C-alpha positions in Angstrom: 41.4 91.6 79.9 45.0 92.3 80.9 46.5 92.2 84.1 50.2 93.7 84.6 52.5 93.5 87.9 55.9 95.2 88.3 59.0 93.9 90.0 62.2 95.2 90.3 65.1 92.6 91.6 69.1 92.0 91.2 70.9 89.6 89.0 73.9 90.2 91.0 76.1 87.4 89.8 78.2 86.9 93.2 74.5 85.9 94.7 74.9 83.0 92.7 78.8 82.3 94.1 79.7 81.1 97.7 80.2 83.6 100.4 83.7 83.1 100.7 83.8 84.9 97.2 81.5 87.5 97.1 83.7 90.3 97.9 86.3 89.3 95.2 85.6 92.3 93.0 86.6 94.5 95.8 89.7 92.0 96.2 90.6 92.3 92.5 90.1 96.1 92.5 92.8 96.3 95.6 95.7 94.8 93.3 95.4 97.5 90.7 98.8 99.3 91.2 97.2 102.9 90.3 94.8 103.2 92.8 96.4 105.5 95.6 97.6 103.1 98.5 95.4 105.7 101.2 92.6 104.8 99.2 93.2 101.2 99.4 94.0 101.6 103.1 90.9 100.1 105.0 91.6 102.7 108.0 90.6 105.2 105.6 87.4 103.6 104.1 83.8 104.5 105.5 82.6 103.2 108.6 80.1 100.7 106.7 83.1 99.6 104.8 85.3 98.8 107.6 82.5 96.9 109.6 81.6 94.9 106.2 85.3 94.1 105.5 85.8 93.0 109.3 88.5 90.5 110.0 87.5 88.2 107.1 87.9 90.3 104.1 83.7 90.1 104.1 82.4 86.7 104.4 80.3 87.4 107.1 78.8 90.5 105.6 78.6 88.1 102.7 76.1 86.0 104.4 74.2 88.9 106.2 73.8 90.5 102.5 72.9 86.9 101.2 70.3 86.7 103.5 68.8 90.1 103.0 69.1 89.8 99.3 67.1 85.9 99.4 64.4 88.0 101.5 63.6 90.1 99.1 63.4 88.1 96.2 61.4 85.5 98.0 58.6 88.5 98.5 59.0 89.1 94.9 58.5 85.3 94.1 55.6 85.2 96.6 54.0 88.1 94.5 54.6 86.2 91.3 52.8 83.2 92.5 50.0 84.9 93.5 49.7 86.5 90.2 50.2 83.7 88.2 51.4 85.6 85.4 51.3 84.6 82.0 54.6 85.6 80.8 57.2 87.5 82.6 58.7 90.0 80.8 62.5 90.9 82.1 64.6 93.9 81.0 68.2 93.0 81.6 71.6 94.2 79.8 73.6 92.5 78.0 77.3 92.6 79.1 79.3 91.5 76.1 77.6 88.5 75.9 74.7 88.0 73.0 75.7 91.2 71.4 79.4 91.8 70.6 81.1 93.7 68.3 78.8 92.6 65.0 76.0 94.5 66.4 74.9 96.3 69.5 71.3 97.3 69.7 69.6 99.8 72.0 66.9 97.3 72.7 66.3 93.9 71.6 63.3 91.6 72.2 64.7 87.9 72.4 61.7 86.2 70.6 63.0 82.8 71.8 61.7 79.5 72.1 62.6 77.1 75.1 66.1 78.0 75.4 68.6 75.5 77.5 70.7 77.9 79.7 73.7 77.1 81.5 73.2 77.9 85.2 76.9 78.8 86.0 78.6 79.9 82.8 79.7 83.2 84.5 80.7 81.8 87.5 82.8 78.9 85.7 84.5 81.8 83.8 85.8 83.7 86.8 86.6 80.6 89.0 84.1 80.9 91.4 82.2 77.9 93.2 78.6 77.9 93.0 76.5 78.4 96.2 74.5 75.5 95.8 77.3 72.8 95.4 76.0 71.6 92.1 78.0 70.8 89.3 79.4 73.5 87.4 77.7 72.3 83.8 74.2 72.5 85.5 71.4 73.6 83.0 67.7 74.6 82.9 65.1 75.0 80.8 64.2 78.8 79.9 60.6 78.4 78.7 60.0 81.2 75.7 56.7 82.6 74.4 57.8 83.6 70.8 54.4 84.8 69.4 54.0 87.0 72.5 57.7 88.8 72.1 56.7 89.2 68.3 53.8 91.2 69.1 55.2 92.7 71.8 57.9 94.1 69.1 55.7 94.9 66.7 53.9 96.9 69.0 56.6 98.8 70.2 57.9 99.6 66.6 54.4 100.5 65.9 54.7 103.1 68.6 57.7 104.9 67.8 60.0 103.1 69.7 62.8 101.6 67.8 63.6 98.1 68.7 65.3 95.2 67.3 64.5 91.4 67.9 65.9 87.9 67.5 65.0 84.5 67.1 67.9 82.9 68.3 70.7 83.2 70.8 74.2 83.8 69.2 76.3 80.7 68.9 79.2 79.7 71.0 78.1 82.1 74.1 76.4 81.4 77.5 73.2 83.0 77.6 73.1 86.7 78.8 73.4 86.5 82.7 71.1 89.3 83.5 68.3 87.1 82.3 69.8 83.3 83.3 70.0 84.8 87.1 66.5 86.2 86.8 65.6 82.6 86.5 67.8 81.2 89.0 67.3 83.8 91.5 63.5 83.8 91.4 63.5 80.2 91.7 66.6 79.8 94.2 65.3 76.8 96.1 64.7 74.8 92.7 68.1 75.8 90.6 67.8 73.1 87.8 64.3 72.4 88.2 61.1 73.3 86.1 60.3 77.0 86.4 56.7 77.9 85.7 56.3 81.0 83.9 57.9 81.4 80.6 60.0 84.3 80.2 60.5 87.1 77.3 63.9 88.8 77.6 64.1 92.6 76.6 67.8 93.3 76.4 69.2 97.0 76.9 72.5 98.3 76.4 72.8 99.4 79.5 76.8 99.1 79.0 76.7 102.2 76.6 80.2 103.6 75.9 81.7 100.7 78.0 80.2 97.9 76.5 82.9 97.1 73.9 85.2 99.6 75.0 85.5 97.3 78.7 84.0 94.2 77.2 80.9 95.1 79.9 83.3 94.3 82.6 86.0 96.0 84.7 89.1 98.0 83.6 92.2 98.7 85.1 93.1 102.8 86.0 96.3 102.5 83.7 93.9 101.7 80.6 91.5 104.2 81.1 94.3 107.1 81.4 95.8 105.7 78.5 92.9 107.2 76.9 89.9 104.6 76.3 88.5 104.1 72.8 84.9 104.6 74.1 81.6 103.2 72.1 78.5 105.5 71.2 76.4 105.7 74.4 73.5 103.6 75.1 69.8 104.7 75.1 69.3 107.7 77.2 67.3 107.0 80.4 64.6 109.0 79.1 64.1 106.9 76.2 64.6 104.1 78.2 61.3 105.5 80.1 59.8 105.9 76.8 60.5 102.2 76.1 58.7 101.1 79.2 55.9 103.0 78.5 55.3 101.6 74.9 55.6 98.1 76.4 53.5 98.9 78.8 50.4 100.0 76.4 51.2 96.7 74.1 50.5 94.3 77.4 47.7 96.5 78.4 45.7 96.0 74.8 46.2 92.4 75.3 44.7 89.5 77.4 47.4 88.2 79.2 48.7 88.2 82.7 51.9 89.9 82.3 54.6 90.3 85.3 57.3 93.3 84.0 60.5 93.0 85.9 63.7 95.3 86.2 66.6 93.0 86.5 69.6 95.0 87.9 71.6 96.1 91.1 72.1 99.7 91.4 75.3 101.9 90.9 78.4 99.3 90.4 81.9 100.1 92.1 84.1 98.7 89.5 82.0 101.0 86.8 82.4 103.9 89.2 85.7 105.5 88.3 85.6 108.9 90.1 85.6 106.7 93.6 88.1 104.4 92.7 86.0 101.5 91.6 86.2 100.7 95.3 82.5 101.3 96.1 79.2 102.1 94.8 78.0 106.0 94.4 75.5 105.4 97.3 74.4 109.0 97.2 73.4 109.0 93.9 71.5 105.6 94.6 69.6 107.1 97.4 68.6 110.2 95.7 66.8 107.9 92.7 65.2 105.4 95.5 63.7 108.4 97.5 62.4 109.7 94.3 61.2 106.0 93.2 59.4 105.7 96.7 57.8 109.3 96.3 56.3 108.0 93.0 58.4 111.1 91.4 59.2 110.3 88.1 59.8 113.6 87.2 63.1 113.1 88.7 63.9 110.1 87.1 62.8 111.4 83.7 65.4 114.3 84.5 68.6 112.0 84.9 71.1 112.2 82.0 73.5 109.8 80.1 76.3 111.7 81.6 74.7 111.3 85.3 74.2 107.3 84.6 77.7 106.6 83.4 79.3 109.1 86.4 78.0 107.3 89.1 78.2 103.9 87.5 74.6 103.2 87.4 74.9 101.6 83.7 72.4 98.9 84.6 69.7 101.1 86.3 68.5 101.7 82.5 66.4 98.7 83.3 64.9 100.0 85.9 64.0 103.3 84.0 62.1 100.9 81.9 60.2 99.5 84.6 59.2 103.0 85.8 58.3 104.2 82.5 55.9 101.1 82.4 54.8 101.7 85.8 54.1 105.3 85.2 52.0 104.2 82.3 49.9 101.9 83.8 49.4 103.7 87.1 50.4 101.0 89.2 51.2 101.7 92.9 54.5 100.9 94.8 53.2 98.5 97.4 56.7 97.7 98.9 60.5 98.4 98.3 63.8 97.7 100.3 67.3 99.6 99.8 70.1 97.2 100.4 73.2 98.9 100.8 77.0 97.6 101.0 80.4 99.3 100.5 82.3 96.2 99.6 79.9 93.9 97.4 80.2 96.0 94.2 76.4 97.3 94.2 73.7 98.3 96.4 70.4 96.3 95.9 67.0 97.6 95.6 63.7 95.3 95.4 60.2 96.8 94.2 56.7 95.5 94.1 54.1 97.3 91.9 50.2 96.7 91.8 
């Protein structure tokens, strides 16, 4: 008889980097000449932002943020080990990595066999040293479960939710960091060693209209104001909710112990255009976090694509998938934590459903 566990975590890339570099996204944003000077003036920032920035440009705040994130990750790993899953299904975004101009699927089940993953490929691209002091070419094995993944894709398609599937990673690119970092962070003390559980990734087109237009990353305001050639939207929040439900029905019909994981931070500063890419949209995040704690799925299902994009909550579509699954399975929230920040790009949330 199938058994399920639900987890929500972050794959925040800068957690894999050194504390001295954790605020690099904000430092880069502050160099944008088209952001008004008064907005960039630290004296005009919210009290939390000023305190985090301090006199060391966020280094001390980064250390405290790391400690809080590692505490949440440790609790999730302990729950995972106690549950002993046969497989871990992870919803994560593909940030112009595996999927590019050739094709952008709304959803894609990665039915991969065991894969050698470059642990620090993203950090190497942005010239950030890793937090472990390991060689930058360190790799690890992500174990796959292709037969399970194929059946999952079959069940979801039969249920009426269109999902693509892939048997091989795109050549010449690094493994999508949403999934790579999920394994790294759940195994933080043993990076490069054997992770005991196979992982089946489900890629979600979280970046939608910005996936090609901004190549899943930052944009300068001069480019935005010049007129972006936006892409078609990604899947709607309610469609992600429906995907989560379909995945839940599939695993419930089987005989495996399955951990269902949403891997994403919440609103991202570099996607929050209305606040000049300086901070996340904490008001929007807190509203949905309060609904999460209350088990208020109706509020989540009423969120629109426009609201997600305007708040910079693109990657939260992964969490809509998780909540869809939790609502279908009737699993209850046992523990959660909201980790706020004004200067480290994104608020982080952890959740445990049993």
